[in-house]
N, C-alpha and C positions, 0 to 999 in steps of 0.2 A: 504494500500500500504506500502511495506517495502522499506525504503530509506536507502542506504548506504552512510555514510559521506565520504568526499574526502580522509581523512587520512586513513580510513579503506580500501577504494578502492585501494589506492596506495599500501598499505601493501599486499593486496591480489594479486595484479599484480606482486609485487616483489617476493612474495612467489611462484607464478606460474612459474616465470622466473627461480628462484633458483632451484625448483624441476625439471624443464625441463633441466636446465644446468647440474644438478647432474646426471640425467638419461642418458644424452648424454655422460657425463664424465665417468660414470660407464660402459656404453656400449663400449666406446673406450678403457677403461682399460682391459675389458674382451677380446676384439679383439686383443689388443697388447699382452696379456698373451697367447692367443691361437697361435698367430703368432710366439712367442718365443718358444713355446713348439713344433711347427711344423717345426722349423728351423733345418737343418742338421748341425752337428758339428763333430769334431774329437778330439781325445786325444791320448797321448802316454803312453805306459807301458814299464817299464824296471826294472831290479833288479839283485841281486847277482853279483855285481861288484863295484869297481875294486878289484881283487884278486892279492896281491903282489906276491904270489907264481907262478902265471901265467903271470906276467909282463904286466898287463892290463893298468897301469897308462898312457902310451903314447896314448892309444886308446880312452880314456874317452872324451877328448876334441872334437875329431871328432864326437863322438856320440852326445854330447851336441849341437854342431854346427848344426848337421843334424836335431835334433829335433827342435831347434830354427828356422831353415830355413823352417820348415814344416808348421808353423803357426797353430799348434794345439791349442785348447782352454786351455788345462792344461796337466800336466804330473803326473803320479803316479809311485812311486818307491816301489816295493813290497819286500823290506828287503834285508839284508846282505850287509852292507857297506864295509865289508872286508872278507877275507877268514877265514876258521875255524881253522887255525893253526898259526895265527898272534896275537900279544899281543893286549889286549883290553884297550889300553892306552887312556887317555883323548884326545890325538891328533887325534885319529881315528874319533871321533865324531865332533871335530871342523873342520877337513878337509872335512867331509861329508857336514857339514852346508855350507861351502864355495862352494862346488860343486853344492849343491841344489839351492843356491841363484844365481848361474850363468845362470839359465834358465830365459828366458825373460817372460814367462807366469807362472802361479802358479804351484808349484811342491809340491805334497803331499807325505809324507814319512810314510811308515808302517814298524815297527821294525821287524828284522829277528833274527834267533837264533845265528848267528855268533857274533852279537854285545851285547848279554846278556846271553842267555841260556847256551852257551858253554864257557863262560869266566872263569869258574872254572877249565878248563883244564890247566895242567901245561905248555903246549906250548902256551897257551893264556895269561899267566902271573899269573895264580893261584889266580884270583880275586874271590870275592864273587859275584855270578851272580845276586843275588837279589839287591845288591848294585849298580851293573852296570845298571840294569833296572831302579832303582830310579834315577840314574844319567842321563839316557836318558830322563826320564820324566821331570827332572828339567832343562835340557839344550836344548833339542830339541822340547819340548812342553811347553815352557814358554810363548808362544803367542797364541792367538786364531786363528791366520792366518796361511796360508800355507807358505812354502818357495817360493823362486822365486823373480825376480825383480818386477813383478806384483803380489800382494798378493790376496788370496781368503779367505774369512771368512769361518771357519770350525766350525761345531757343535761338541763339545767334550763330551764324557760321564762323565769324571771326571773333577775336578777343575784343573786349570793350574798348572803344575808341580807336580800334585798329582796322586794318584792311578787311573788307567784306563783313564787318559787324552789322551793317545795315540789312543784310539778308537774314530774315527771321522766319520762325515757324512756331506754330502753336496748334493745339487740338482742342476743339470744343464739340461736345457730343460725339457724333460718329463722323466728323469731318476734320481733315488735316488742312490747315491754312498755311500758305507760304507767301512771303513777301520778298520780291527780288528787285535789285537795283538795275532795271532795264529802262533807261530814259529815252526820251525823244532825241532829235538831232542825230539820228542814225546810230544810237547807242554809243555815242562819242567816237565813232569810227570816221576818220577823215579820208576822203577818197582822192583829193587832188590838191596841188599847191595853191591854186586859185581859191578853192573853198577854204583852205587853211587861213589865209590872210584877209579874206574879204570882210570889210567892216569890223576888223578884229585887231587886237594887240598881239595875237599869236605870232611867233616865229616858226620857221619850218622845223626847227629843233623841238619846239613845243608840240607840234603836230606828230612828230615821231614818237614823243612821249605819250601823247593821247592814244595813238594806235597801239602802243605796247600796253597801256592801261586797259584799253578795250579788250584785247586778246586775253589778258589775265582775268579780268572780271567776267567776261563771257564764259570762260572755262569754269570759273568758280560758280557762276550762276547755274550752269548746266549740271555740275557735280551736285549742288545742293538740290536742284530739281529732281534729279534721278534718285537721290537719297530720300527725298520726301515721298516719292511714289513707293519706294521700297518700304518705308515706315507705314504708309497707308495700307499697303497690301498685307504686311505682317500684322497690323492691328485690325485687319478686316474692316477698314473704314469704308463707308458707302460713298464718300465724296472727297475730292481734292479741289481746293480753290486757290488759284495763284493770282497774286496782284502785282502788276507792274505799272509804270507810268506811260510808257510809249505805246502808241498805236503802231503795231508792226506791219500795218498795211495788208490786211487779209484781202481787201477788195481789189488789189492791183493785178495779181497774176491770173487774169481771166482769158488769156489767149494761149493757144497751144504752141505757137511757133517760137515765142521768146518770153523771158521772165521780165515782166514790167516792173517788178519790185527792184530788181538790180538796176534797170535803166533809170528809175526814178530816184536812185540813191538811197534805197532802204535795205541794202544788202547786209547791214550790221545786225539784222535779226534772223538771218537765214538759218544758222546753226541752232539757235534757240528754238525756232519754230520746228525744225526737223526733229529735234529731240522731244519737244512737247508732243508732236504728232505721234512719234514712236511710243512714248510712254503712255499716252492716252489710249492707244490701240491695245496696249497690254494690260490695261486696268479695267476691271469689271464694273466699277462704279461710275459716278458722274464726275466730269471735270469741267471747271469753270475758269476761264481766264478773264480777269477784271483789268481794265486799263482806262486811262483818261486821254489827254493829249489833244483830242479833236473837239471835245466839249459838246457832243451830241449824245443824248440818251439813246442807247441801242442795245438790243438783245437779239442775237442771231446765232447761226451755226455756219461759220465761214470756211471750215476745213472739210475736205480739201477743195473739192469742186462738186458740181451737180452730180457727177457720176460716182463720186467717191466720198459721200457724206460720212463724217465720223459722228455717229448718232449720239454718243455719250459726251460730246464736247459742245460747250456753249461759250460764246464771247459776250461779255457785258461791258459796255462803254458808259462811263459816268457823265453826269452833267458837268459843265465847267463855265467859267465866266463868259458872258454876263448872266448866265442862267444859274443863279445861286440856289440850287435845289439838291436833293439827295435821293438815293435809292434804298429802299427797304428790302432786304433779302430775308426770306423766311425759309427755314429748314424743316422739312417734314419727313422724319426718318421712316415712317411706315407708309409713305405715299409712293405712288408710281413715279412722280417727279419729286426728287429730293429737294430741289431749290425752286422757289418762285420769286419773281422780281417785280417790285412795285415802285413806280416813280412817285416821289413825294414832293409835290409842288408846295413850297413854303409861301403861305399867305402874305401878301404885301411885297414879295420879292419879284 
C-alpha cells in the first residue's frame, strides 16, 4: 500500500488548486482579449492644415472641438502642419505641438513635405531640408508616446530623436496601425539638376545628399512595412492601416504602353507601392492606405487597374486646406466591411 504523508497531500491539493486557478485565469484573459478585439471603435483622420495663405487659423479650433466632442479613440494627422510657401521656422513646429496636445485623446503625427522636404525653397526660408527633418525628429519625436492630453504608447522604428523615429506602429482592437514618413515632392527624390536648384537655396551637393537620404529612408520604410504585415499576420489581425502624407499618384498609370507616374516625376514611390501591393496580396484581411497631399476627400480602390483589382485594398485621401474638415473611421470587427469612412463637415468651416 502506498501512503501519502499529510505534508505531501496538502502540497498536492495546493498544486491542484493553483493549476485550476491559473487555467481559469488564462481562460478569462483569452475571453477578455477576444472581447476587446470584437469591440467596435472609431478614430479621426485629418491633415494638410492650417495653411496661412488660406486663412485657416480661425477654423482649427472648431475642428479640434468637433473631434473632441466625437469621443473617438484617437486621432491621426497625416502631415503638412503649414502651407508650402511659408517659412519653416522653429515656431511652426512648436505651434503644431500645442495644437496636437489640445486633443483630449491620443493624437499621432506623421510628417509631411511642407515641414521638411520643401524647406529648401527660398519662400520657405532657404533652410537645409535634411536639417529640418532632424529637427522634427528631435523635437516632435523625443517621447515614445503620442501627442494629446491622453497619451498612447507608440512603437518606433528608430531611437528617440534619431533616424527613422518618426515611423510608428500601434495596435488597437484587431487592427495594426502604421505611420510612415513618405512625403510629397516625390519622396525627397531629386531627378535633375534643374529641379534641384529651381526657386531653391539647394546646391547640387545638397541634392546628392537628398537622394542618399531618400534611398535610406525608402528602404527603412519598406522594412518597417513588411515587419508590420508580419506582426499583423502573426497576431491574426483583421486589418492593417498605413498612413503616409504623399499622394503616390495611383491615378496616373492608366495607359498600357508607358508609366505616366515616372514621366510625371512621381517615381520616388515606385518601390513602396510595389511592396505595398505585394504585401496586401499576401494578407487575408483588409488594408487601408491613408494619405493627404491633394486635399480632396476620396475613398476608392486604385490598385492595380480595372482588370487586376486588389479587393482587400482601399485608399483614403483626407480633406486639406481650405477644407478644414475630418474623416471619421469606424471599425466593425464582426462586419463584412471592417472599416467604414464618414466625412465630417465641421459646422461654420
